[in-house]
MIZA-867449 format. One line per field, with one value per atom (N, C-alpha, C, O): atom name; x, z, y. Coordinates in steps of 0.2 Angstrom, whole numbers. Layout:
BEGIN
a <- CA; ...;
c1 <- X; ...;
c3 <- Z; ...;
c2 <- Y; ...;
END
This chain:
BEGIN
a <- N; CA; C; O; N; CA; C; O; N; CA; C; O; N; CA; C; O; N; CA; C; O; N; CA; C; O; N; CA; C; O; N; CA; C; O; N; CA; C; O; N; CA; C; O; N; CA; C; O; N; CA; C; O; N; CA; C; O; N; CA; C; O; N; CA; C; O; N; CA; C; O; N; CA; C; O; N; CA; C; O; N; CA; C; O; N; CA; C; O; N; CA; C; O; N; CA; C; O; N; CA; C; O; N; CA; C; O; N; CA; C; O; N; CA; C; O; N; CA; C; O; N; CA; C; O; N; CA; C; O; N; CA; C; O; N; CA; C; O; N; CA; C; O; N; CA; C; O; N; CA; C; O; N; CA; C; O; N; CA; C; O; N; CA; C; O; N; CA; C; O; N; CA; C; O; N; CA; C; O; N; CA; C; O; N; CA; C; O; N; CA; C; O; N; CA; C; O; N; CA; C; O; N; CA; C; O; N; CA; C; O; N; CA; C; O; N; CA; C; O; N; CA; C; O; N; CA; C; O; N; CA; C; O; N; CA; C; O; N; CA; C; O; N; CA; C; O; N; CA; C; O; N; CA; C; O; N; CA; C; O; N; CA; C; O; N; CA; C; O; N; CA; C; O; N; CA; C; O; N; CA; C; O; N; CA; C; O; N; CA; C; O; N; CA; C; O; N; CA; C; O; N; CA; C; O; N; CA; C; O; N; CA; C; O; N; CA; C; O; N; CA; C; O; N; CA; C; O; N; CA; C; O; N; CA; C; O; N; CA; C; O; N; CA; C; O; N; CA; C; O; N; CA; C; O; N; CA; C; O; N; CA; C; O; N; CA; C; O; N; CA; C; O; N; CA; C; O; N; CA; C; O; N; CA; C; O; N; CA; C; O; N; CA; C; O; N; CA; C; O; N; CA; C; O; N; CA; C; O; N; CA; C; O; N; CA; C; O; N; CA; C; O; N; CA; C; O; N; CA; C; O; N; CA; C; O; N; CA; C; O; N; CA; C; O; N; CA; C; O; N; CA; C; O; N; CA; C; O; N; CA; C; O; N; CA; C; O; N; CA; C; O; N; CA; C; O; N; CA; C; O; N; CA; C; O; N; CA; C; O; N; CA; C; O; N; CA; C; O; N; CA; C; O; N; CA; C; O;
c1 <- 240; 244; 244; 249; 239; 239; 245; 248; 245; 250; 257; 262; 258; 265; 267; 272; 262; 263; 265; 269; 262; 263; 270; 274; 272; 279; 284; 289; 283; 288; 288; 294; 283; 283; 287; 291; 286; 290; 297; 301; 299; 306; 309; 315; 305; 307; 309; 313; 304; 305; 311; 315; 312; 318; 325; 330; 324; 330; 332; 338; 327; 328; 330; 334; 329; 331; 338; 340; 342; 350; 352; 357; 349; 351; 350; 354; 344; 343; 345; 348; 344; 345; 351; 353; 354; 360; 366; 366; 371; 378; 381; 384; 380; 383; 377; 378; 372; 366; 367; 372; 362; 362; 362; 365; 358; 358; 364; 366; 368; 375; 380; 384; 379; 383; 382; 387; 376; 375; 377; 380; 377; 379; 387; 390; 390; 398; 400; 405; 396; 398; 397; 401; 392; 391; 397; 400; 399; 405; 412; 416; 412; 418; 419; 424; 413; 413; 414; 418; 412; 413; 421; 423; 424; 431; 435; 440; 433; 437; 437; 442; 431; 431; 435; 439; 435; 440; 447; 451; 449; 456; 458; 464; 453; 455; 457; 462; 453; 455; 462; 466; 463; 469; 475; 481; 474; 479; 481; 487; 476; 477; 482; 486; 480; 484; 491; 496; 492; 498; 502; 508; 499; 503; 505; 511; 501; 503; 509; 514; 509; 514; 520; 526; 520; 526; 529; 535; 525; 528; 531; 537; 528; 531; 538; 543; 538; 544; 550; 556; 548; 553; 556; 562; 551; 553; 558; 563; 557; 561; 568; 573; 568; 574; 579; 585; 576; 579; 581; 586; 577; 578; 578; 575; 582; 583; 577; 575; 573; 568; 562; 560; 560; 555; 557; 553; 563; 566; 566; 564; 568; 568; 561; 560; 557; 550; 547; 543; 548; 545; 549; 545; 555; 558; 556; 555; 554; 551; 544; 543; 540; 533; 531; 527; 535; 533; 537; 535; 544; 548; 550; 553; 548; 549; 556; 558; 560; 567; 568; 564; 573; 575; 582; 586; 584; 591; 595; 592; 601; 605; 604; 603; 604; 602; 595; 594; 591; 584; 580; 581; 574; 570; 564; 560; 561; 555; 550; 550; 544; 539; 532; 531; 529; 523; 517; 517; 512; 506; 501; 498; 498; 492; 486; 486; 480; 474; 471; 471; 468; 464; 458; 455; 457; 451; 444; 443; 440; 433; 429; 428; 426; 422; 415; 412; 411; 404; 400; 402; 395; 390; 387; 385; 386; 383; 376; 375; 372; 365; 363; 366; 359; 357; 352; 348; 353; 349; 342; 340; 337; 330; 328; 330; 325; 323; 318; 313; 318; 313; 306; 307; 301; 294; 294; 295; 291; 290; 284; 280; 282; 276; 270; 265; 271; 265; 263; 257; 268; 267; 265; 263; 266; 265; 257; 253; 256; 249; 246; 249; 240; 238; 235; 233; 237; 235; 227; 224; 224; 217; 215; 219; 209; 207; 202; 200;
c3 <- 708; 711; 706; 705; 701; 696; 691; 689; 689; 685; 687; 684; 694; 697; 697; 696; 698; 697; 690; 689; 685; 678; 677; 673; 679; 677; 681; 678; 687; 690; 687; 686; 685; 681; 675; 673; 671; 665; 666; 662; 672; 673; 675; 673; 679; 680; 674; 674; 669; 663; 659; 657; 659; 656; 659; 656; 666; 670; 668; 668; 668; 666; 659; 658; 654; 648; 647; 644; 649; 648; 652; 650; 658; 662; 658; 658; 654; 650; 643; 641; 640; 632; 630; 624; 635; 633; 631; 631; 630; 628; 633; 631; 639; 645; 648; 654; 645; 649; 650; 647; 653; 655; 649; 648; 644; 638; 634; 632; 634; 631; 635; 632; 641; 646; 645; 645; 645; 643; 637; 636; 632; 625; 625; 622; 628; 629; 633; 632; 638; 642; 638; 639; 634; 630; 625; 624; 622; 618; 621; 618; 627; 631; 632; 632; 634; 635; 629; 629; 623; 617; 615; 613; 616; 615; 620; 617; 626; 631; 628; 629; 626; 624; 617; 617; 613; 607; 609; 606; 614; 617; 620; 619; 623; 626; 621; 621; 615; 610; 607; 605; 606; 603; 608; 606; 614; 619; 619; 620; 618; 617; 611; 611; 606; 600; 601; 598; 604; 605; 609; 608; 614; 619; 614; 615; 610; 606; 601; 600; 598; 594; 598; 595; 604; 608; 609; 609; 611; 612; 606; 606; 600; 594; 592; 590; 594; 593; 597; 595; 604; 609; 607; 607; 604; 602; 596; 595; 591; 585; 587; 584; 592; 595; 599; 598; 603; 607; 605; 606; 601; 600; 592; 588; 590; 584; 581; 575; 586; 585; 581; 576; 583; 580; 573; 568; 572; 565; 561; 555; 563; 559; 557; 551; 562; 560; 555; 550; 555; 550; 543; 538; 543; 537; 534; 528; 538; 535; 533; 527; 536; 534; 529; 525; 530; 526; 519; 514; 520; 514; 511; 506; 514; 512; 512; 508; 517; 517; 521; 525; 519; 522; 524; 522; 529; 531; 526; 522; 527; 523; 524; 530; 519; 519; 522; 525; 521; 523; 516; 511; 516; 510; 512; 517; 507; 508; 504; 498; 508; 505; 506; 511; 500; 500; 498; 493; 502; 501; 499; 504; 493; 492; 492; 489; 494; 494; 487; 484; 485; 479; 479; 485; 474; 475; 476; 473; 479; 481; 475; 473; 472; 466; 468; 472; 466; 468; 462; 457; 465; 460; 455; 457; 449; 444; 443; 442; 443; 442; 435; 431; 434; 427; 424; 428; 418; 415; 415; 414; 416; 415; 409; 403; 409; 403; 399; 402; 392; 388; 388; 389; 388; 389; 383; 377; 385; 379; 376; 378; 370; 366; 370; 369; 375; 378; 384; 386; 386; 391; 388; 391; 381; 378; 378; 378; 378; 378; 371; 366; 370; 364; 361; 364; 354; 351; 350; 349; 350; 350; 342; 338; 340; 333; 332; 326;
c2 <- 721; 715; 709; 706; 709; 704; 705; 701; 711; 714; 712; 710; 713; 712; 705; 703; 700; 693; 691; 687; 694; 692; 695; 691; 701; 703; 699; 697; 697; 692; 686; 683; 683; 677; 677; 673; 683; 684; 685; 682; 688; 689; 682; 680; 678; 671; 667; 663; 667; 664; 666; 662; 673; 676; 674; 673; 673; 671; 663; 662; 659; 652; 651; 646; 655; 653; 652; 647; 657; 655; 649; 646; 648; 642; 635; 631; 635; 629; 629; 624; 634; 635; 639; 639; 643; 647; 644; 638; 648; 645; 640; 635; 642; 638; 634; 632; 633; 630; 622; 619; 620; 613; 608; 603; 610; 606; 605; 600; 611; 611; 607; 603; 607; 604; 596; 592; 594; 587; 584; 579; 589; 587; 586; 581; 591; 591; 585; 581; 583; 577; 571; 566; 570; 564; 564; 558; 569; 569; 567; 564; 570; 568; 560; 557; 557; 550; 546; 541; 549; 545; 546; 541; 552; 552; 548; 546; 548; 543; 536; 533; 534; 527; 526; 521; 531; 530; 531; 527; 535; 535; 528; 527; 525; 518; 513; 509; 513; 509; 511; 506; 517; 519; 518; 516; 518; 517; 509; 508; 505; 498; 496; 492; 500; 499; 502; 498; 507; 510; 505; 504; 502; 497; 491; 489; 489; 483; 485; 481; 491; 493; 494; 493; 497; 498; 491; 491; 486; 479; 477; 474; 478; 475; 479; 476; 485; 489; 487; 486; 486; 483; 476; 475; 472; 465; 466; 463; 471; 471; 474; 473; 479; 482; 477; 477; 473; 469; 462; 460; 459; 452; 451; 454; 445; 443; 439; 438; 436; 431; 435; 432; 441; 445; 447; 447; 449; 451; 445; 445; 439; 433; 431; 429; 431; 429; 434; 431; 440; 445; 443; 443; 442; 440; 434; 434; 429; 423; 424; 421; 427; 427; 433; 432; 438; 444; 444; 446; 442; 442; 435; 435; 430; 423; 421; 417; 424; 422; 415; 413; 412; 405; 405; 409; 401; 400; 396; 392; 396; 391; 384; 382; 380; 373; 372; 366; 376; 375; 375; 378; 371; 370; 373; 372; 377; 381; 377; 376; 375; 372; 376; 378; 377; 381; 376; 374; 376; 371; 376; 380; 376; 380; 376; 370; 378; 375; 376; 381; 370; 371; 376; 376; 379; 384; 381; 375; 384; 381; 383; 389; 378; 379; 380; 375; 385; 386; 382; 382; 379; 375; 381; 386; 379; 383; 381; 376; 386; 385; 384; 387; 379; 378; 383; 386; 385; 390; 388; 382; 392; 390; 387; 390; 382; 378; 382; 385; 382; 385; 381; 375; 384; 381; 376; 378; 370; 365; 367; 371; 363; 364; 362; 366; 357; 356; 361; 362; 365; 370; 377; 381; 377; 383; 385; 381; 391; 394; 393; 395; 389; 388; 395; 399; 396; 402; 402; 397; 408; 408; 408; 411; 405; 405; 410; 411;
END
């Protein structure tokens, strides 16, 4: 009877192995679920980007205002009888650190005699 219990326990372990560690086991399912959630979040980011690009394309197709804005800012174009003024900021100067001073004679280590 003891041998029969050991054999049944061994079969139970053998049956459980594919359930947990096999190709379609729970661990693999959990890993795939994690990957799906990660991909869905990436898809949401890309969907938002696509929406903004679609709106920009629609503006460029329908209105002259978006085309004029792009021509002004990206190409530097101006209208007739218009004066273009560009104001540039002066560069920010960083303070320069003074080089380390050489040790003076009073700070020098006296030579041994």
